N, C-alpha and C positions, 0 to 999 in steps of 0.2 A: 135720673133714678140711679141707684147703686145696684150693680149686678153683684150679688153676694158670691157668685162663683169666682169672679175675677177681681173683685174689690175695685172696680173702676166704674166710672159713669157710663151708662149704656141706655139707649132708648128702649123702653118696654112697649112693644107694639101689641102684645096679646097676653092674655092671662097665662098662656103656656110659656111665656118668657120669664115668669116669676119663679124663682127657686122654691119658694114656699109651696106653690101649686104643684110643681113637679115632685117635690118630696111627699106631699100629701097623697098624690095619685100613686106614687110608688109604694107608699106604706099601705094604702087601702088595698092595692092589688096583692101585696104580701099577706095581709090579713085574710083576704078572700081565699087565697090558696091554702093557708093554714086552716081556715074554717071548714074546708072541704073534709077534713079529718075529724071534725067534732062529731060526737054521737048523734044519732038520728033523733033521740028524745030532746035534744037541745035546739032542733030546727027552728021552732017558733019562739024561743026565748033568746038564748045566747047567740046562736048563729045568725039569725036574722037581724038582731039588734046591733051586733058588732059590725056586720056588713053595712047596715044602714048608717050608723053613726060615723064610721070611717069614711064612707062616701060623702056624707054630708059636710065633712070638713072641706072637701074639694069643691062641692057645689056652692057652698057659701062663699068661698074665695072667688069663684067665678061670678057669682052675683054681685059681690062687692066691687069687683073690677068693672062690671058693666054699669054699676050705679055710682061710679066714682064722681060723676058730675055733682052729686050731692054729698058733701063731706060727712054729715051726720049719718046718712044711710050707709055710706062706705064703712064708717067705723062700726056701725051697728052690725053689719053683715060679717065683718071680721070678728067681732065679739061673738056672734052666733057660731062662727067657725071654731073659736076657742072652746066654746061650750061643748060642741060636738067632739072635739079632740079630748076634752076632759072625760066625757062620757065613754069614749072609746078606751081610754086608759082604765076606766073602772071595769069595763067588760073584759079587757085583757087581764086584769087582776082576778076576775072570776075564772077565766080560762086557766090561769096559773093555779089557783087554789083548787080547782077541780081536776088538776093534772092533765089538762088537754094540751098545754104547752109547757116547755121547761123554763127554768129560771133564766137561762141565757137568751132565749127568744124573747121572753118578757122584757128583760132589761134592754135589749137592742131596740125593740119597738117602743118601749116607754121613753127611751132616750130620743128616738126620732120625734115623738110627740112633744117632748120638752124643747127640742130645736124648733119645731113648728110653732110652738107658743112664743118663743123668743122672736121669731121672724114676724109673726102676726102683731105682737105688741110693738115692735119697731115700726111696722107699717101704720099702726094706729097713731103712734106718737109723731110720725112724719106724714100724716095724712095730707097735709097741704101739698107736698111734693107729688103725690099720686093724684090729687083731685084738681090739678090745674086744668084750665079749659082745654078741651081737645081740639 
């Protein structure tokens, strides 16, 4: 496997060793902290939804990792993670349009999700490398 941090071959022993997982967790936690400042009237719409979708990016990566014995399932779970990331980007856009976050925060988080997309797509394209017998 390629360790994106060091651009060298490295054994991946746990989902926590994947850069995409670490970035997804970091970004979900950042969204959680930001969402604490969203208005109370957004609790059951924007706040809960953005927290759920940002966390689902991470959980789907975890599920993909555990199901990598089956290439099709591995790819499907990574695709689910992409969908959750796209949903999170949409919720971030609502937060921006409602003036709950500023443009700089939106751009930084949106860029992180674009980087997550790129890593997920690479994993899908190179699924054989991840799905070798354990």
